[in-house]
C-alpha positions as CSV (number, residue, x, y, z in Angstrom):
1,M,-30.9,-9.2,27.1
2,P,-28.0,-9.2,24.9
3,E,-24.4,-9.7,26.9
4,Q,-22.1,-6.9,27.1
5,P,-18.5,-7.4,26.0
6,D,-16.1,-8.1,29.0
7,R,-13.7,-5.1,30.1
8,I,-10.5,-5.4,29.8
9,P,-8.8,-4.3,33.0
10,D,-6.6,-0.9,32.7
11,P,-3.4,-1.2,34.4
12,S,-3.7,2.0,35.9
13,G,-6.9,1.4,37.1
14,G,-9.5,3.1,35.5
15,P,-11.9,2.0,33.0
16,S,-10.8,0.9,29.4
17,A,-12.7,0.1,25.9
18,P,-14.3,-3.2,25.3
19,D,-12.3,-3.9,22.7
20,G,-8.7,-3.2,24.9
21,S,-7.9,-0.4,22.7
22,D,-6.1,1.8,24.8
23,T,-6.4,5.6,24.2
24,T,-5.2,8.4,26.7
25,A,-6.3,11.7,27.1
26,D,-4.8,14.8,28.6
27,A,-6.3,17.4,30.9
28,T,-8.3,19.1,27.9
29,G,-9.8,15.5,27.2
30,A,-8.4,15.5,23.5
31,S,-6.7,12.1,22.7
32,T,-2.8,11.8,22.7
33,S,-2.6,8.6,20.7
34,E,-3.3,10.8,17.6
35,P,-2.1,14.2,16.7
36,G,-5.3,15.4,15.0
37,G,-7.8,14.3,17.9
38,E,-9.4,17.1,18.4
39,A,-10.2,17.5,14.8
40,E,-11.4,13.8,14.8
41,R,-13.7,14.1,18.0
42,R,-15.2,17.0,16.4
43,R,-16.2,15.5,13.2
44,R,-17.4,12.1,15.5
45,R,-19.7,14.7,17.2
46,A,-20.9,16.6,14.1
47,R,-22.0,12.9,12.6
48,F,-23.5,12.2,15.8
49,L,-25.8,15.2,16.0
50,R,-26.6,15.2,12.5
51,E,-27.7,11.5,12.9
52,L,-29.8,12.4,16.2
53,T,-31.8,15.1,13.9
54,E,-32.0,12.7,11.3
55,A,-33.5,10.2,13.8
56,R,-35.7,12.4,15.3
57,E,-36.8,14.0,12.5
58,L,-38.0,10.3,11.6
59,R,-39.8,9.8,14.5
60,D,-42.0,13.2,14.5
61,R,-42.6,11.8,10.8
62,V,-43.9,8.2,11.9
63,Q,-45.2,9.3,15.2
64,P,-47.0,12.4,14.5
65,R,-49.4,12.8,17.5
66,R,-46.6,12.2,20.0
67,A,-44.6,15.1,18.4
68,K,-47.7,17.2,18.4
69,A,-47.8,16.4,22.1
70,A,-44.0,16.8,22.7
71,R,-44.5,20.8,20.4
72,L,-47.4,21.4,22.9
73,R,-45.0,20.2,26.2
74,H,-42.0,22.4,24.6
75,A,-44.7,25.7,24.0
76,M,-45.5,25.4,27.6
77,R,-42.1,25.2,29.2
78,M,-41.6,27.9,27.2
79,R,-44.2,30.2,28.4
80,T,-43.7,29.4,31.7
81,F,-40.2,30.0,31.8
82,R,-39.0,33.6,33.8
83,W,-36.3,35.1,32.2
């Protein structure tokens, strides 16, 4: 198993980033170290969701039996769901 990088202790006692970069967040969750923190977070989230969708599509193409089983399970869940 590959080793995880050692975390540098944060002076405030909370968790810190592995590379030692200190990013603080305010009550809304936006990073206060940069003014466009919310916009950057949304861009990173959108990129992550696009890559996740692409990875799922690739997995469905290379494992069609598993994809079919997943579709059937999802259909069964939706049929038994009560509104």
